[in-house]
N, CA, C, O and the ligand as a Tripos MOL2 file, in Angstrom:
@<TRIPOS>MOLECULE
protein
  313   311    79     0     0
PROTEIN
NO_CHARGES

@<TRIPOS>ATOM
      1 N           4.7710    0.7000   29.7730 N.3       1 MET1
      2 CA          3.6920    1.5360   29.6420 C.3       1 MET1
      3 C           2.8280    1.0700   28.4090 C.2       1 MET1
      4 O           3.2410    1.2920   27.2710 O.2       1 MET1
      5 N           1.8720    0.5550   28.5860 N.am      2 VAL2
      6 CA          0.8430    0.2470   27.4830 C.3       2 VAL2
      7 C          -0.1850    1.2780   27.3120 C.2       2 VAL2
      8 O          -1.1520    1.4770   28.0480 O.2       2 VAL2
      9 N           0.2070    2.0210   26.0580 N.am      3 MET3
     10 CA         -0.7410    3.1200   25.6540 C.3       3 MET3
     11 C          -2.1830    2.7710   25.6380 C.2       3 MET3
     12 O          -3.0110    3.3890   26.3090 O.2       3 MET3
     13 N          -2.5150    1.6230   24.7460 N.am      4 GLU4
     14 CA         -3.6090    1.1120   24.2410 C.3       4 GLU4
     15 C          -4.6040    0.9450   25.1240 C.2       4 GLU4
     16 O          -5.7690    0.9730   24.7270 O.2       4 GLU4
     17 N          -4.2710    0.7260   26.5730 N.am      5 GLU5
     18 CA         -5.1730    0.0110   27.5860 C.3       5 GLU5
     19 C          -6.1690    1.1230   28.1320 C.2       5 GLU5
     20 O          -7.3460    0.8960   28.4120 O.2       5 GLU5
     21 N          -5.4890    2.4510   28.2540 N.am      6 GLN6
     22 CA         -6.1850    3.4170   29.1500 C.3       6 GLN6
     23 C          -6.1050    4.6960   28.2850 C.2       6 GLN6
     24 O          -5.6480    5.6880   28.8540 O.2       6 GLN6
     25 N          -6.4810    4.8170   27.0050 N.am      7 PRO7
     26 CA         -6.1500    6.0870   26.0550 C.3       7 PRO7
     27 C          -7.2600    7.0580   26.9150 C.2       7 PRO7
     28 O          -6.9090    8.2380   26.9180 O.2       7 PRO7
     29 N          -8.2740    6.8420   27.4980 N.am      8 GLN8
     30 CA         -9.1330    7.7750   28.1420 C.3       8 GLN8
     31 C          -8.3650    8.7460   29.1970 C.2       8 GLN8
     32 O          -8.7030    9.8810   29.5300 O.2       8 GLN8
     33 N          -7.3280    8.0540   29.6000 N.am      9 ARG9
     34 CA         -6.5320    8.8380   30.6030 C.3       9 ARG9
     35 C          -5.6800   10.0550   30.1100 C.2       9 ARG9
     36 O          -5.2150   10.9410   30.8270 O.2       9 ARG9
     37 N          -5.5640    9.9360   28.7700 N.am     10 ILE10
     38 CA         -4.7700   11.1230   28.1620 C.3      10 ILE10
     39 C          -5.5370   12.3010   28.0340 C.2      10 ILE10
     40 O          -6.6170   12.2680   27.4450 O.2      10 ILE10
     41 N          -5.0330   13.4650   28.5860 N.am     11 ARG11
     42 CA         -5.7730   14.6460   28.5400 C.3      11 ARG11
     43 C          -5.3090   15.2740   27.1660 C.2      11 ARG11
     44 O          -4.2440   15.8530   26.9510 O.2      11 ARG11
     45 N          -6.4880   14.9970   26.1600 N.am     12 TRP12
     46 CA         -6.1950   15.6570   24.8060 C.3      12 TRP12
     47 C          -6.0580   17.1230   24.5410 C.2      12 TRP12
     48 O          -5.6170   17.6200   23.5050 O.2      12 TRP12
     49 N          -6.5220   17.8040   25.6840 N.am     13 THR13
     50 CA         -6.5390   19.3780   25.5830 C.3      13 THR13
     51 C          -4.9450   19.9470   26.0120 C.2      13 THR13
     52 O          -4.5090   21.0980   25.9800 O.2      13 THR13
     53 N          -4.2970   18.7120   26.4050 N.am     14 GLU14
     54 CA         -2.9930   19.3540   27.0150 C.3      14 GLU14
     55 C          -1.6690   18.7370   26.3200 C.2      14 GLU14
     56 O          -0.5280   18.9110   26.7470 O.2      14 GLU14
     57 N          -2.0080   18.0120   25.2120 N.am     15 VAL15
     58 CA         -0.9740   17.2240   24.3590 C.3      15 VAL15
     59 C          -0.5760   18.2250   23.3860 C.2      15 VAL15
     60 O          -1.4140   19.0260   22.9720 O.2      15 VAL15
     61 N           0.7480   18.2550   22.9450 N.am     16 PRO16
     62 CA          1.3900   19.2130   21.7310 C.3      16 PRO16
     63 C           0.4840   18.7330   20.4820 C.2      16 PRO16
     64 O           0.0180   17.6130   20.2710 O.2      16 PRO16
     65 N           0.3730   19.9250   19.7140 N.am     17 ILE17
     66 CA         -0.3120   19.8240   18.2750 C.3      17 ILE17
     67 C           0.6350   19.8010   17.2380 C.2      17 ILE17
     68 O           1.5340   20.6400   17.1890 O.2      17 ILE17
     69 N           0.4780   18.7150   16.2250 N.am     18 THR18
     70 CA          1.3970   18.7610   15.1160 C.3      18 THR18
     71 C           0.6280   19.2260   13.9480 C.2      18 THR18
     72 O          -0.4000   18.6320   13.6230 O.2      18 THR18
     73 N           1.1140   20.3760   13.2150 N.am     19 PHE19
     74 CA          0.0600   20.5640   12.0910 C.3      19 PHE19
     75 C           0.7540   19.9900   10.6480 C.2      19 PHE19
     76 O           1.8970   20.3020   10.3140 O.2      19 PHE19
     77 N          -0.0380   19.1900    9.9290 N.am     20 ALA20
     78 CA          0.4850   18.8420    8.5520 C.3      20 ALA20
     79 C          -0.3480   19.3230    7.4590 C.2      20 ALA20
     80 O          -1.5530   19.4970    7.6450 O.2      20 ALA20
     81 N           0.1710   19.5400    6.3950 N.am     21 PRO21
     82 CA         -0.7050   20.1120    5.2600 C.3      21 PRO21
     83 C          -1.5050   18.9660    4.9440 C.2      21 PRO21
     84 O          -1.0550   17.8250    5.0440 O.2      21 PRO21
     85 N          -2.8700   19.2620    4.5050 N.am     22 LEU22
     86 CA         -3.8170   18.2670    4.1220 C.3      22 LEU22
     87 C          -3.9700   18.4900    2.6680 C.2      22 LEU22
     88 O          -4.5170   19.4910    2.2050 O.2      22 LEU22
     89 N          -3.4430   17.4730    1.9220 N.am     23 ILE23
     90 CA         -3.2640   17.4830    0.1730 C.3      23 ILE23
     91 C          -4.4360   16.9910   -0.4180 C.2      23 ILE23
     92 O          -4.8420   15.8420   -0.2440 O.2      23 ILE23
     93 N          -5.1060   18.0150   -1.2620 N.am     24 ILE24
     94 CA         -6.2170   17.4810   -1.8230 C.3      24 ILE24
     95 C          -5.6670   17.1300   -3.4070 C.2      24 ILE24
     96 O          -5.0750   17.9430   -4.1170 O.2      24 ILE24
     97 N          -5.9460   15.9720   -3.7210 N.am     25 ILE25
     98 CA         -5.3660   15.5960   -4.8270 C.3      25 ILE25
     99 C          -6.4900   15.5880   -6.1460 C.2      25 ILE25
    100 O          -7.5060   14.9010   -6.0370 O.2      25 ILE25
    101 N          -6.2920   16.2190   -7.1210 N.am     26 ARG26
    102 CA         -7.1730   16.2590   -8.2320 C.3      26 ARG26
    103 C          -6.8260   15.6270   -9.5260 C.2      26 ARG26
    104 O          -5.6460   15.6030   -9.8760 O.2      26 ARG26
    105 N          -7.7310   15.1290  -10.2420 N.am     27 CYS27
    106 CA         -7.3080   14.5610  -11.4400 C.3      27 CYS27
    107 C          -6.8500   15.2880  -12.5910 C.2      27 CYS27
    108 O          -7.7040   16.0070  -13.1090 O.2      27 CYS27
    109 N          -5.8080   15.2790  -13.0730 N.am     28 PRO28
    110 CA         -5.2640   15.9500  -13.9730 C.3      28 PRO28
    111 C          -6.2660   16.3020  -15.1830 C.2      28 PRO28
    112 O          -6.2000   17.4140  -15.7050 O.2      28 PRO28
    113 N          -7.1650   15.3730  -15.6060 N.am     29 GLU29
    114 CA         -7.9470   15.5680  -16.7470 C.3      29 GLU29
    115 C          -9.1660   16.1300  -16.3220 C.2      29 GLU29
    116 O          -9.4910   17.0650  -17.0540 O.2      29 GLU29
    117 N         -10.0630   15.8770  -15.2930 N.am     30 CYS30
    118 CA        -11.2780   16.3370  -15.1280 C.3      30 CYS30
    119 C         -11.2740   17.2470  -13.8960 C.2      30 CYS30
    120 O         -12.3090   17.8750  -13.6710 O.2      30 CYS30
    121 N         -10.0980   17.4070  -12.9710 N.am     31 LYS31
    122 CA        -10.1620   17.9830  -11.8400 C.3      31 LYS31
    123 C         -10.9030   17.6270  -10.7030 C.2      31 LYS31
    124 O         -11.1100   18.4390   -9.8000 O.2      31 LYS31
    125 N         -11.3790   16.3000  -10.6770 N.am     32 SER32
    126 CA        -12.2920   15.8640   -9.6080 C.3      32 SER32
    127 C         -11.3630   15.6200   -8.5850 C.2      32 SER32
    128 O         -10.2440   15.1630   -8.8160 O.2      32 SER32
    129 N         -11.8270   15.9420   -7.3180 N.am     33 ASP33
    130 CA        -11.1600   15.3360   -6.1270 C.3      33 ASP33
    131 C         -11.5860   14.0690   -5.3630 C.2      33 ASP33
    132 O         -11.2550   13.8320   -4.2010 O.2      33 ASP33
    133 N         -12.2140   13.4240   -5.9930 N.am     34 ARG34
    134 CA        -12.5180   12.0640   -5.5350 C.3      34 ARG34
    135 C         -11.4400   11.2490   -5.5130 C.2      34 ARG34
    136 O         -10.6650   11.3220   -6.4660 O.2      34 ARG34
    137 N         -11.1850   10.3750   -4.5040 N.am     35 LYS35
    138 CA        -10.0330    9.5340   -4.2850 C.3      35 LYS35
    139 C         -10.2660    8.5140   -5.4600 C.2      35 LYS35
    140 O         -11.2740    7.8620   -5.7320 O.2      35 LYS35
    141 N          -8.9900    8.5700   -6.0990 N.am     36 PRO36
    142 CA         -8.8100    7.4980   -7.2980 C.3      36 PRO36
    143 C          -8.6260    6.2220   -6.8280 C.2      36 PRO36
    144 O          -8.1830    5.9410   -5.7140 O.2      36 PRO36
    145 N          -9.0210    5.3290   -7.8160 N.am     37 VAL37
    146 CA         -8.6610    4.0170   -7.7010 C.3      37 VAL37
    147 C          -7.3060    3.7270   -7.8360 C.2      37 VAL37
    148 O          -6.8270    3.8520   -8.9630 O.2      37 VAL37
    149 N          -6.4480    3.2950   -6.7410 N.am     38 ILE38
    150 CA         -5.0340    2.9750   -6.8100 C.3      38 ILE38
    151 C          -4.5930    1.8260   -7.4580 C.2      38 ILE38
    152 O          -4.6750    0.8500   -6.7120 O.2      38 ILE38
    153 N          -4.2070    1.6000   -8.4370 N.am     39 VAL39
    154 CA         -3.8460    0.5110   -9.2470 C.3      39 VAL39
    155 C          -2.6730   -0.2400   -8.5720 C.2      39 VAL39
    156 O          -2.8060   -1.4240   -8.2630 O.2      39 VAL39
    157 N          -1.4640    0.4740   -8.3280 N.am     40 ASN40
    158 CA         -0.2120    0.1390   -7.8640 C.3      40 ASN40
    159 C           0.6320    1.1890   -7.0420 C.2      40 ASN40
    160 O           0.6590    2.3580   -7.4280 O.2      40 ASN40
    161 N           1.2360    0.8410   -6.0570 N.am     41 THR41
    162 CA          1.9990    1.8910   -5.1790 C.3      41 THR41
    163 C           3.4370    1.1690   -5.2390 C.2      41 THR41
    164 O           3.6540   -0.0410   -5.1700 O.2      41 THR41
    165 N           4.2990    2.1420   -5.3750 N.am     42 ASN42
    166 CA          5.7980    1.6130   -5.5040 C.3      42 ASN42
    167 C           6.5980    2.7140   -4.7470 C.2      42 ASN42
    168 O           6.5080    3.8970   -5.0740 O.2      42 ASN42
    169 N           7.4190    2.2640   -3.6790 N.am     43 THR43
    170 CA          8.2400    3.1740   -2.9630 C.3      43 THR43
    171 C           9.5730    3.3510   -3.8650 C.2      43 THR43
    172 O          10.1380    2.4060   -4.4160 O.2      43 THR43
    173 N           9.9020    4.4160   -3.9200 N.am     44 GLU44
    174 CA         11.1360    4.7160   -4.7660 C.3      44 GLU44
    175 C          12.4630    4.7680   -3.7870 C.2      44 GLU44
    176 O          12.3570    4.7580   -2.5600 O.2      44 GLU44
    177 N          13.4940    4.8140   -4.3530 N.am     45 ASP45
    178 CA         14.7440    4.7160   -3.6360 C.3      45 ASP45
    179 C          15.0380    6.0010   -2.9120 C.2      45 ASP45
    180 O          15.8240    5.9690   -1.9650 O.2      45 ASP45
    181 N          14.4090    7.2560   -3.3200 N.am     46 ASP46
    182 CA         14.4350    8.4210   -2.8630 C.3      46 ASP46
    183 C          13.5280    8.8480   -1.7760 C.2      46 ASP46
    184 O          13.4090    9.9900   -1.3340 O.2      46 ASP46
    185 N          12.9040    7.7810   -1.4060 N.am     47 GLY47
    186 CA         11.8210    7.7060   -0.4700 C.3      47 GLY47
    187 C          10.4730    8.2330   -0.9080 C.2      47 GLY47
    188 O           9.5430    8.2400   -0.1010 O.2      47 GLY47
    189 N          10.3100    8.6960   -2.2020 N.am     48 SER48
    190 CA          8.9260    9.2100   -2.6260 C.3      48 SER48
    191 C           8.3640    7.7400   -3.0620 C.2      48 SER48
    192 O           9.0010    6.7170   -3.3150 O.2      48 SER48
    193 N           6.8640    7.9930   -3.0660 N.am     49 ILE49
    194 CA          5.9990    7.1370   -3.3160 C.3      49 ILE49
    195 C           5.3120    7.4710   -4.7190 C.2      49 ILE49
    196 O           4.8210    8.5770   -4.9410 O.2      49 ILE49
    197 N           5.3140    6.2960   -5.7650 N.am     50 THR50
    198 CA          4.6940    6.5540   -6.7940 C.3      50 THR50
    199 C           3.4330    5.5660   -6.9970 C.2      50 THR50
    200 O           3.4570    4.3360   -7.0350 O.2      50 THR50
    201 N           2.3090    6.4460   -7.1180 N.am     51 ARG51
    202 CA          1.1180    5.5200   -7.5140 C.3      51 ARG51
    203 C           0.4940    5.5450   -8.5240 C.2      51 ARG51
    204 O           0.3100    6.6420   -9.0510 O.2      51 ARG51
    205 N          -0.0350    4.3590   -9.1290 N.am     52 ARG52
    206 CA         -0.8750    4.4440  -10.4960 C.3      52 ARG52
    207 C          -2.0740    4.5790  -10.2600 C.2      52 ARG52
    208 O          -2.6550    3.6220   -9.7510 O.2      52 ARG52
    209 N          -2.7630    5.7190  -10.5350 N.am     53 CYS53
    210 CA         -4.2420    5.8440  -10.1900 C.3      53 CYS53
    211 C          -5.0530    6.0130  -11.5030 C.2      53 CYS53
    212 O          -4.5450    6.3260  -12.5790 O.2      53 CYS53
    213 N          -6.4830    5.7480  -11.2730 N.am     54 ILE54
    214 CA         -7.5470    5.6130  -12.2360 C.3      54 ILE54
    215 C          -8.6020    6.5180  -11.6380 C.2      54 ILE54
    216 O          -9.1500    6.2170  -10.5780 O.2      54 ILE54
    217 N          -8.9250    7.7410  -12.3740 N.am     55 CYS55
    218 CA         -9.9330    8.4660  -11.7000 C.3      55 CYS55
    219 C         -11.1460    7.8990  -11.8020 C.2      55 CYS55
    220 O         -11.4380    7.2690  -12.8180 O.2      55 CYS55
    221 N         -12.0450    8.0470  -10.7360 N.am     56 ARG56
    222 CA        -13.1900    7.5590  -10.6220 C.3      56 ARG56
    223 C         -14.3780    8.1700  -11.4190 C.2      56 ARG56
    224 O         -15.4800    7.6510  -11.5930 O.2      56 ARG56
    225 N         -14.0060    9.1930  -11.8020 N.am     57 GLU57
    226 CA        -14.9720   10.1700  -12.4950 C.3      57 GLU57
    227 C         -14.7620    9.9630  -13.9310 C.2      57 GLU57
    228 O         -15.7590    9.7190  -14.6120 O.2      57 GLU57
    229 N         -13.7410   10.0180  -14.4280 N.am     58 CYS58
    230 CA        -13.3260    9.9520  -16.0450 C.3      58 CYS58
    231 C         -12.7000    8.9900  -16.3280 C.2      58 CYS58
    232 O         -12.6390    8.6700  -17.5160 O.2      58 CYS58
    233 N         -12.0490    8.2370  -15.3600 N.am     59 GLY59
    234 CA        -11.2910    6.9380  -16.1000 C.3      59 GLY59
    235 C          -9.9590    7.3080  -16.4050 C.2      59 GLY59
    236 O          -9.1680    6.4200  -16.7260 O.2      59 GLY59
    237 N          -9.5480    8.6490  -16.3450 N.am     60 ALA60
    238 CA         -8.1610    8.8030  -16.8600 C.3      60 ALA60
    239 C          -7.1030    8.3230  -15.8300 C.2      60 ALA60
    240 O          -7.2030    8.5010  -14.6160 O.2      60 ALA60
    241 N          -6.0460    7.6720  -16.4760 N.am     61 PRO61
    242 CA         -4.8240    7.1050  -15.6070 C.3      61 PRO61
    243 C          -3.8750    8.4480  -15.2570 C.2      61 PRO61
    244 O          -3.7500    9.4430  -15.9720 O.2      61 PRO61
    245 N          -3.3130    8.2230  -14.0990 N.am     62 SER62
    246 CA         -2.3050    9.4390  -13.8160 C.3      62 SER62
    247 C          -1.3620    8.5510  -13.0000 C.2      62 SER62
    248 O          -1.5960    7.4240  -12.5620 O.2      62 SER62
    249 N          -0.0400    9.4230  -12.8620 N.am     63 LEU63
    250 CA          0.8190    8.7460  -11.9740 C.3      63 LEU63
    251 C           0.8220   10.0640  -10.6740 C.2      63 LEU63
    252 O           0.8410   11.2860  -10.8190 O.2      63 LEU63
    253 N           0.7980    9.3470   -9.5950 N.am     64 LEU64
    254 CA          0.9370   10.3800   -8.4450 C.3      64 LEU64
    255 C           2.2360   10.1770   -7.7600 C.2      64 LEU64
    256 O           2.5970    9.0280   -7.5050 O.2      64 LEU64
    257 N           2.8380   11.0170   -7.4970 N.am     65 VAL65
    258 CA          4.1210   11.0470   -6.8760 C.3      65 VAL65
    259 C           4.1640   11.7600   -5.4760 C.2      65 VAL65
    260 O           4.3040   12.9810   -5.4100 O.2      65 VAL65
    261 N           4.0720   11.1720   -4.6420 N.am     66 LEU66
    262 CA          4.1580   11.5230   -3.0750 C.3      66 LEU66
    263 C           5.7080   11.8660   -2.4940 C.2      66 LEU66
    264 O           6.5180   10.9660   -2.2720 O.2      66 LEU66
    265 N           5.9370   12.9660   -2.3280 N.am     67 GLU67
    266 CA          7.4160   13.3380   -2.0870 C.3      67 GLU67
    267 C           7.4590   13.4680   -0.5320 C.2      67 GLU67
    268 O           6.5880   14.0140    0.1450 O.2      67 GLU67
    269 N           8.5140   12.9300   -0.1010 N.am     68 PRO68
    270 CA          8.7680   13.1910    1.6500 C.3      68 PRO68
    271 C           8.7570   14.4380    1.8280 C.2      68 PRO68
    272 O           9.5460   15.0090    1.0740 O.2      68 PRO68
    273 N           8.0950   15.2260    2.6300 N.am     69 ILE69
    274 CA          8.2380   16.5510    3.2630 C.3      69 ILE69
    275 C           8.4610   16.4460    4.7370 C.2      69 ILE69
    276 O           7.5900   15.8890    5.4040 O.2      69 ILE69
    277 N           9.4770   16.8960    5.2930 N.am     70 GLU70
    278 CA          9.6840   16.9090    6.5630 C.3      70 GLU70
    279 C           8.6560   17.8700    7.2560 C.2      70 GLU70
    280 O           8.5030   18.9840    6.7560 O.2      70 GLU70
    281 N           8.0040   17.5490    8.2740 N.am     71 ASN71
    282 CA          6.8730   18.3120    8.7410 C.3      71 ASN71
    283 C           7.6770   19.1500    9.7820 C.2      71 ASN71
    284 O           8.4820   18.6350   10.5580 O.2      71 ASN71
    285 N           7.3810   20.5460    9.7350 N.am     72 LYS72
    286 CA          7.7640   21.3180   10.7030 C.3      72 LYS72
    287 C           7.0310   21.6290   11.7210 C.2      72 LYS72
    288 O           6.1590   22.4970   11.6620 O.2      72 LYS72
    289 N           7.3030   20.9570   12.7590 N.am     73 VAL73
    290 CA          6.3850   20.7580   14.1180 C.3      73 VAL73
    291 C           6.2110   22.4490   14.6990 C.2      73 VAL73
    292 O           7.1590   23.2350   14.7080 O.2      73 VAL73
    293 N           5.0550   22.7370   15.0840 N.am     74 GLN74
    294 CA          4.5250   23.7620   15.7350 C.3      74 GLN74
    295 C           3.7070   23.4570   16.8710 C.2      74 GLN74
    296 O           2.7200   22.7220   16.8990 O.2      74 GLN74
    297 N           4.2220   24.0930   17.7840 N.am     75 PHE75
    298 CA          3.4500   23.9070   19.2880 C.3      75 PHE75
    299 C           2.6660   25.2800   19.6200 C.2      75 PHE75
    300 O           3.0750   26.4030   19.3230 O.2      75 PHE75
    301 N           1.5800   25.0080   20.2240 N.am     76 LEU76
    302 CA          0.7600   25.8810   20.4560 C.3      76 LEU76
    303 C           1.1780   26.3750   21.7650 C.2      76 LEU76
    304 O           1.5550   25.5000   22.5440 O.2      76 LEU76
    305 N           1.1990   27.6730   22.2130 N.am     77 ASP77
    306 CA          1.3670   28.1010   23.7530 C.3      77 ASP77
    307 C           0.0060   28.2240   24.4410 C.2      77 ASP77
    308 O          -0.9310   28.9050   24.0250 O.2      77 ASP77
    309 N           0.0190   27.6420   25.3030 N.am     78 PHE78
    310 CA         -1.4940   27.5360   26.1590 C.3      78 PHE78
    311 C          -1.2410   28.6300   26.9390 C.2      78 PHE78
    312 O          -2.0680   28.9980   27.7730 O.2      78 PHE78
    313 ZN        -10.6800   12.6430  -13.8700 Zn       79 ZN79
@<TRIPOS>BOND
     1     1     2 1
     2     2     3 1
     3     3     4 2
     4     3     5 am
     5     5     6 1
     6     6     7 1
     7     7     8 2
     8     7     9 am
     9     9    10 1
    10    10    11 1
    11    11    12 2
    12    11    13 am
    13    13    14 1
    14    14    15 1
    15    15    16 2
    16    15    17 am
    17    17    18 1
    18    18    19 1
    19    19    20 2
    20    19    21 am
    21    21    22 1
    22    22    23 1
    23    23    24 2
    24    23    25 am
    25    25    26 1
    26    26    27 1
    27    27    28 2
    28    27    29 am
    29    29    30 1
    30    30    31 1
    31    31    32 2
    32    31    33 am
    33    33    34 1
    34    34    35 1
    35    35    36 2
    36    35    37 am
    37    37    38 1
    38    38    39 1
    39    39    40 2
    40    39    41 am
    41    41    42 1
    42    42    43 1
    43    43    44 2
    44    43    45 am
    45    45    46 1
    46    46    47 1
    47    47    48 2
    48    47    49 am
    49    49    50 1
    50    50    51 1
    51    51    52 2
    52    51    53 am
    53    53    54 1
    54    54    55 1
    55    55    56 2
    56    55    57 am
    57    57    58 1
    58    58    59 1
    59    59    60 2
    60    59    61 am
    61    61    62 1
    62    62    63 1
    63    63    64 2
    64    63    65 am
    65    65    66 1
    66    66    67 1
    67    67    68 2
    68    67    69 am
    69    69    70 1
    70    70    71 1
    71    71    72 2
    72    71    73 am
    73    73    74 1
    74    74    75 1
    75    75    76 2
    76    75    77 am
    77    77    78 1
    78    78    79 1
    79    79    80 2
    80    79    81 am
    81    81    82 1
    82    82    83 1
    83    83    84 2
    84    83    85 am
    85    85    86 1
    86    86    87 1
    87    87    88 2
    88    87    89 am
    89    89    90 1
    90    90    91 1
    91    91    92 2
    92    91    93 am
    93    93    94 1
    94    94    95 1
    95    95    96 2
    96    95    97 am
    97    97    98 1
    98    98    99 1
    99    99   100 2
   100    99   101 am
   101   101   102 1
   102   102   103 1
   103   103   104 2
   104   103   105 am
   105   105   106 1
   106   106   107 1
   107   107   108 2
   108   107   109 am
   109   109   110 1
   110   110   111 1
   111   111   112 2
   112   111   113 am
   113   113   114 1
   114   114   115 1
   115   115   116 2
   116   115   117 am
   117   117   118 1
   118   118   119 1
   119   119   120 2
   120   119   121 am
   121   121   122 1
   122   122   123 1
   123   123   124 2
   124   123   125 am
   125   125   126 1
   126   126   127 1
   127   127   128 2
   128   127   129 am
   129   129   130 1
   130   130   131 1
   131   131   132 2
   132   131   133 am
   133   133   134 1
   134   134   135 1
   135   135   136 2
   136   135   137 am
   137   137   138 1
   138   138   139 1
   139   139   140 2
   140   139   141 am
   141   141   142 1
   142   142   143 1
   143   143   144 2
   144   143   145 am
   145   145   146 1
   146   146   147 1
   147   147   148 2
   148   147   149 am
   149   149   150 1
   150   150   151 1
   151   151   152 2
   152   151   153 am
   153   153   154 1
   154   154   155 1
   155   155   156 2
   156   155   157 am
   157   157   158 1
   158   158   159 1
   159   159   160 2
   160   159   161 am
   161   161   162 1
   162   162   163 1
   163   163   164 2
   164   163   165 am
   165   165   166 1
   166   166   167 1
   167   167   168 2
   168   167   169 am
   169   169   170 1
   170   170   171 1
   171   171   172 2
   172   171   173 am
   173   173   174 1
   174   174   175 1
   175   175   176 2
   176   175   177 am
   177   177   178 1
   178   178   179 1
   179   179   180 2
   180   179   181 am
   181   181   182 1
   182   182   183 1
   183   183   184 2
   184   183   185 am
   185   185   186 1
   186   186   187 1
   187   187   188 2
   188   187   189 am
   189   189   190 1
   190   190   191 1
   191   191   192 2
   192   191   193 am
   193   193   194 1
   194   194   195 1
   195   195   196 2
   196   195   197 am
   197   197   198 1
   198   198   199 1
   199   199   200 2
   200   199   201 am
   201   201   202 1
   202   202   203 1
   203   203   204 2
   204   203   205 am
   205   205   206 1
   206   206   207 1
   207   207   208 2
   208   207   209 am
   209   209   210 1
   210   210   211 1
   211   211   212 2
   212   211   213 am
   213   213   214 1
   214   214   215 1
   215   215   216 2
   216   215   217 am
   217   217   218 1
   218   218   219 1
   219   219   220 2
   220   219   221 am
   221   221   222 1
   222   222   223 1
   223   223   224 2
   224   223   225 am
   225   225   226 1
   226   226   227 1
   227   227   228 2
   228   227   229 am
   229   229   230 1
   230   230   231 1
   231   231   232 2
   232   231   233 am
   233   233   234 1
   234   234   235 1
   235   235   236 2
   236   235   237 am
   237   237   238 1
   238   238   239 1
   239   239   240 2
   240   239   241 am
   241   241   242 1
   242   242   243 1
   243   243   244 2
   244   243   245 am
   245   245   246 1
   246   246   247 1
   247   247   248 2
   248   247   249 am
   249   249   250 1
   250   250   251 1
   251   251   252 2
   252   251   253 am
   253   253   254 1
   254   254   255 1
   255   255   256 2
   256   255   257 am
   257   257   258 1
   258   258   259 1
   259   259   260 2
   260   259   261 am
   261   261   262 1
   262   262   263 1
   263   263   264 2
   264   263   265 am
   265   265   266 1
   266   266   267 1
   267   267   268 2
   268   267   269 am
   269   269   270 1
   270   270   271 1
   271   271   272 2
   272   271   273 am
   273   273   274 1
   274   274   275 1
   275   275   276 2
   276   275   277 am
   277   277   278 1
   278   278   279 1
   279   279   280 2
   280   279   281 am
   281   281   282 1
   282   282   283 1
   283   283   284 2
   284   283   285 am
   285   285   286 1
   286   286   287 1
   287   287   288 2
   288   287   289 am
   289   289   290 1
   290   290   291 1
   291   291   292 2
   292   291   293 am
   293   293   294 1
   294   294   295 1
   295   295   296 2
   296   295   297 am
   297   297   298 1
   298   298   299 1
   299   299   300 2
   300   299   301 am
   301   301   302 1
   302   302   303 1
   303   303   304 2
   304   303   305 am
   305   305   306 1
   306   306   307 1
   307   307   308 2
   308   307   309 am
   309   309   310 1
   310   310   311 1
   311   311   312 2
@<TRIPOS>SUBSTRUCTURE
     1 MET1         2 RESIDUE 1 A MET
     2 VAL2         6 RESIDUE 1 A VAL
     3 MET3        10 RESIDUE 1 A MET
     4 GLU4        14 RESIDUE 1 A GLU
     5 GLU5        18 RESIDUE 1 A GLU
     6 GLN6        22 RESIDUE 1 A GLN
     7 PRO7        26 RESIDUE 1 A PRO
     8 GLN8        30 RESIDUE 1 A GLN
     9 ARG9        34 RESIDUE 1 A ARG
    10 ILE10       38 RESIDUE 1 A ILE
    11 ARG11       42 RESIDUE 1 A ARG
    12 TRP12       46 RESIDUE 1 A TRP
    13 THR13       50 RESIDUE 1 A THR
    14 GLU14       54 RESIDUE 1 A GLU
    15 VAL15       58 RESIDUE 1 A VAL
    16 PRO16       62 RESIDUE 1 A PRO
    17 ILE17       66 RESIDUE 1 A ILE
    18 THR18       70 RESIDUE 1 A THR
    19 PHE19       74 RESIDUE 1 A PHE
    20 ALA20       78 RESIDUE 1 A ALA
    21 PRO21       82 RESIDUE 1 A PRO
    22 LEU22       86 RESIDUE 1 A LEU
    23 ILE23       90 RESIDUE 1 A ILE
    24 ILE24       94 RESIDUE 1 A ILE
    25 ILE25       98 RESIDUE 1 A ILE
    26 ARG26      102 RESIDUE 1 A ARG
    27 CYS27      106 RESIDUE 1 A CYS
    28 PRO28      110 RESIDUE 1 A PRO
    29 GLU29      114 RESIDUE 1 A GLU
    30 CYS30      118 RESIDUE 1 A CYS
    31 LYS31      122 RESIDUE 1 A LYS
    32 SER32      126 RESIDUE 1 A SER
    33 ASP33      130 RESIDUE 1 A ASP
    34 ARG34      134 RESIDUE 1 A ARG
    35 LYS35      138 RESIDUE 1 A LYS
    36 PRO36      142 RESIDUE 1 A PRO
    37 VAL37      146 RESIDUE 1 A VAL
    38 ILE38      150 RESIDUE 1 A ILE
    39 VAL39      154 RESIDUE 1 A VAL
    40 ASN40      158 RESIDUE 1 A ASN
    41 THR41      162 RESIDUE 1 A THR
    42 ASN42      166 RESIDUE 1 A ASN
    43 THR43      170 RESIDUE 1 A THR
    44 GLU44      174 RESIDUE 1 A GLU
    45 ASP45      178 RESIDUE 1 A ASP
    46 ASP46      182 RESIDUE 1 A ASP
    47 GLY47      186 RESIDUE 1 A GLY
    48 SER48      190 RESIDUE 1 A SER
    49 ILE49      194 RESIDUE 1 A ILE
    50 THR50      198 RESIDUE 1 A THR
    51 ARG51      202 RESIDUE 1 A ARG
    52 ARG52      206 RESIDUE 1 A ARG
    53 CYS53      210 RESIDUE 1 A CYS
    54 ILE54      214 RESIDUE 1 A ILE
    55 CYS55      218 RESIDUE 1 A CYS
    56 ARG56      222 RESIDUE 1 A ARG
    57 GLU57      226 RESIDUE 1 A GLU
    58 CYS58      230 RESIDUE 1 A CYS
    59 GLY59      234 RESIDUE 1 A GLY
    60 ALA60      238 RESIDUE 1 A ALA
    61 PRO61      242 RESIDUE 1 A PRO
    62 SER62      246 RESIDUE 1 A SER
    63 LEU63      250 RESIDUE 1 A LEU
    64 LEU64      254 RESIDUE 1 A LEU
    65 VAL65      258 RESIDUE 1 A VAL
    66 LEU66      262 RESIDUE 1 A LEU
    67 GLU67      266 RESIDUE 1 A GLU
    68 PRO68      270 RESIDUE 1 A PRO
    69 ILE69      274 RESIDUE 1 A ILE
    70 GLU70      278 RESIDUE 1 A GLU
    71 ASN71      282 RESIDUE 1 A ASN
    72 LYS72      286 RESIDUE 1 A LYS
    73 VAL73      290 RESIDUE 1 A VAL
    74 GLN74      294 RESIDUE 1 A GLN
    75 PHE75      298 RESIDUE 1 A PHE
    76 LEU76      302 RESIDUE 1 A LEU
    77 ASP77      306 RESIDUE 1 A ASP
    78 PHE78      310 RESIDUE 1 A PHE
    79 ZN79       313 GROUP 0 **** ****
């Protein structure tokens, strides 16, 4: 089954819904929520991701550590 060929046949109102948190990352210095410049991304042994970021607003450098969190899948009852 090749999914890409006929995506219009999927009934999107009938598929299960997965909810995931939307994380808004703010600069620790100026609290800007603009997406920072990512200088470097490193995947750690524990599965976390460390990013070296530069704020687009104030230029402050910061480390952003993204920790793996298992998503608790919720299904809506139709
Ligand atoms: Zn900033």
